[in-house]
N, C-alpha and C positions, 0 to 999 in steps of 0.2 A: 133359518132366521134365529138370531140369538134371543133366548127368552129373557123376560124381565128387563128389557132395555129401557133406560130412563132418559128423558130429555132434560137438558140444562136450559132453563128459561131465565134470561137476564131481565130483571124488572127495573125500569128507569122512571124516575119521577122527582119532583121537588120533595123535600123531606118534611118540614114542620107542618105544612098544611094538609098533607096527605098520609098521615101515619095510619089512620084507620083503613084507608083504601089499600095501602100497601100490605097491611096485615091480611086483609081479605084476599088479595091476590096470592100471597104466599100460601095461605091455608088452602086455597083452591088448587094451586099447583101441587102441593104435597098430597092432597086428597086424590088427585088424578094419578098419583104414583110417580111424579117427576120431581126435579130438583130446582128450587128457586135460587137465584143469585142476584145480588144488588150491592151497590156501593154506598148505601146511606150512612154507614159508619165512618166513612172518610170525610175529612173536612174539605170544603170546597176551596178552589183557588190554587191547588197545588199542581205543578206541572207533572210531577211524578205520579200524582193521582190519575191524570188522564192516560198516561202510559199504562198504568195498571188496569184502568177501565177498558182500554182497547184490547188488552190481552184477554180479559174476561169475556168481552164480546166475541172475540175471535174463537174462544173455546166453547161458546154457547151454541145451542142448536136453534133457539128462537129468541127474538128480542120483543119485549113488551113495554109499551109506554103508557103511563097513567098521567094524563095532562089535566091539571086542575086550574085554579084561578091565578096562579103565580108563575112568573117566568123563570125565577131562580137566579142563582149567583152567575155573574158574567165573567167570562174569560177575557182579559184585557186585550190581548193581541188580535182577537177576532171579533170582539164585541158581541159574541154569542153566548148564551147561557150554556153551562156544562150539560144540562139536560138536552138542549138542542144539538150540541156537539155529539153527544152519545147517539142521538137519533140519526143524525146525518152519517155518522161513521158506520152504524149498523146497516144502513141502506147502501152505502158505498161498497160494503163488503158482500152485498147480496144476501144478507141474512133474512130468513123468513121472519116477518114482523107484523105485529098488530098493535092497535092503540085503543084505549078507552078514554073518552074526553068528557069532562064534567059538563052538565047542562047548566043553563042560566038559573033554573029553579034551584039546583043544588048549591050554586054559588051564593044565592040569596040566603039560603038556610045557614051556610057557613059564616056569612057576614054577621048574621044575627047571633050566632053562638060564639064565634071567635073574633069578631071585630074586623078591623082593617087588615089584620095579618092574613086573612083568607083571600085577599085580592091584590093585584099588582098595581102599585102606585108609581113606581120608578120607571118601568119599561113597558108601558101599555101597548105601544105600537109594535114593539118586538114580539110581545105575546100574541097579538092579533095576527101578525104574519105567520108565526110559528103554528098557531092553531089552524089557520087556513091550509098550510102545507101538510099538516098531519091529517086533516079531514079529506085531503085529496087522495089518500091511500087507504088501505084496509083499516077501518076504525068503526067504533060504535060509541054511543053515549051512555053515561051512567048518572043516576040520581043518588043512589046509595050503594053500600058495599055489596048488596045482593046482586046488583047489575054487574058488578065487576066479577064476582064468582061465576055467574052464568056465562059471561063473555070468555072467561078463561077455559071453562069446561068445553064449550062449543067450539072455540077456535083450535084448541089443542087436538081435540078429536078429529076435526076437519083436516088439520095439517098432517096428522099421522096417516090419514087415509090417502092423501094426495101426494105426499112427499116422502123421500127417503132420507133419513137422518143417520148420522154417525152414532149419536147417543152415547150413553154411559152404562156400563154393566158392572156388577159385582165380580170380584175375582173368582168366587166360587162357581159362577155361571159360565166361566170361560175355560175351555179345554186347555190343559197344561201343554204348552207348545214345545217343552223340552225334548220329548222323544222325536217329534217331527224335525226340530232343528238339528238334532244329532244325526237323523237319517239324511237330511239335506247335506250336512257337512261330509258324511261318508260318501254320498253320491258325487259330491264335488271332487273329493280326492280320487275316486275311481275315474271320473271324467278326465282329470289332469293326467293320470297314468295312461289312459287310452290315447289321449292326444299326443303324448310323448312317443308312444309306440307307433302311432300312425305317422308321425313326422319322421321317425327313423326308417320306417318301411318305404315311405313315399319319397324320401330325399333323393335317391338315385334317379328317379323319373322326373325330377323337377326340370332338368335340362333335356328338352325335347330334341332328340337327334333327328336331323333331316335325312330323308331317304338317300341311300348311296347308290350310285350308278357305276358299274365297272367299265373298264376301257372298251370292252367289246360292244357293250350296249351303246356307248357314246359314239363309237366308230360307225355303227350301223345308222345312227341318227345323222351323223355327218354325211354319210354317203347319200342319204335321202335328200338332205338339203342341197347337196351338190347338183342334184338332178332337177332342182326347182329354179327356173330362170325368171328374172324380172328385168324389164327394159325401162330405162328412165334417162332423162337428160339433166337431172339435178346435180350430178357429180362432174359434168363435162361441158359446162358453158353452153347449154342449149343443144348439144349434139347427143342424140340418143345412143346409149350404150347398153349392153346386156351383161348382167351380173348374176352369178348363182347365189342362192340364199345363204349358203355357208359363208361365203366371202363377205356378204353384207353383215352377217351376224358378227363375225370376228373382226372385220375392219371397223365397225362402228359399235363395238361392245361397250365402250365407256358411255356413249350416249344412251344405249339401250338399258344399261344398268341403272343410270340416273332416271331414265324414263322420258318418254315423248308423249305430248298431249295433243288434243284437238282444239287448242285455243285458236282464236281468229288470227292473232298476230304471230303464229308459229312460223318458223323458217321452212323453206320448201323441202329440204331434206328431212325435216321432222315430220312434215305432212306425208311424205313418201313412206317413211318408216311406219307411221301410225296407221295409214289407210291401206298400204300394200304389203309391207313386209311383216308387220306384227301379227295380223290375223292369220297368216300362214305359219308363223312361229307358234302361235297359240294352239294350232291343230296338233302340234307335237309336244304340247305342254312346256314349251320353252319360253313363252311370254304369257302374261296375264293382264287383263284390264282391271283397273281399280278406280273407284270413285274417290274424289278428294272433298273432304268436308268443307262446306261453305262456298263452293264454287259450282258452276254448271258444267265445266269440262271434266273429262276423264283422262286417265293416264295409262299407257302401256309400259310395263317394266319386265325385265327378264325374271323368270322364276329361278328357283334354286337349281332346277335341272338345266335351264339355259346357262346359268353361270358355270355349272359343272362342265358343260360342253365347251364353253370358252376356255376354261382352265385346261381341259384336255388338249385343245388345240395349241395352247401356249406350251404345254409340255412337249408336244410333238416338235415344235419349233426349236426347243432347247436341246433336243437329242443330237448326237453327232451324226453326220451325213451317212456314215457307213451303217450305223445302227438303224437309222431311219430307212435305208435302202433294204436292209434285211427284213424289217417289219413290213415293207411294201410287198416284198416277194411272198412273205407268209400270208399277208392279206389276200393276195391274188390266188394263192393255192386253196384258201378256204372259201373263197367267194365264187359263186356261179356267174356273177356279173362280170362284165369286161371293164367296169369303171376303175380308175386308178385311185390311190389313196388321196384323201382331201389335201388340197394345197395349203401350205402355211398361211396364216392370216397376216394381213398388212394393216397399216394404220388407217387405210381407207379401202373401200371395196375395190377388188381387182376386176377389171373389165374382162369378160369372157370372150365376146366377139361382137362385131358390129351388127346392129340390127338390120334385118333385111329391108331393102327399100320398098 
């Protein structure tokens, strides 16, 4: 906690009829170790005056109103007195505020000593309404200046216990921030250097390389898919035919790359791929299911490994026949199985054999 923190208290009131009361409030604020502020030296009725008052209220920690028997000068555009405008503004800004309101007994005394200048003759209804509004919030009554001093001491002490204020302090009570600011600037420079070094080191890894599969690995997967047979009538007008999974993958690769879904209105061949072919492709990490945001259906699509296998099969198709034949002989010599090299893919699945009746 900062020692010797002082509160700035803005004192608002009409001027001519409450000079003694204002002086009592100022003395009490100073005696409590705080700073009084007020605009009694300004002439009423100036628009620039109100802007200045608002800035002072904004900078103040607490707002205090002394309400006597007069309403005060009225601002033309609002038909409210400058004192009421100050009061309303402080409340609108959420400033901690309290008021001391003159008693009828004290008004009678002022009339006897000061005459009609102590009471409101031009705006009595406005003063009555303002008084009722003030008394509905934190307020107390005063008969003489001693009541005002007591209200200041009690209220400021209570507010300090219950609230946290920004307050004002002398420069000598504040630690010189220069060394701390220098250290912050130094740390900021070091941080920038480290970020640049990190960016330089991390930049090569920004592009995440996908796993690579060599031709032998892809060939082995292709042989496995050749041995998986599926029977369906979706490609032959109701007549059941049998296809191996490799030919389904390569023949319908465009569809599988785009993705097939389990939507209700999906085409028959899409349903076949989604429910029959793709789950088997998924076992070999060639296809994966994914959720689509905002809808209830899901989608199967080829993985990078699945796309690599399709590309491998396309490369085989593009090789000369002689070279392909040599590769087939080499495959047979390295394989213990009697299966032949995968057949080139076509634009649609190639029938393997008729389904048994």
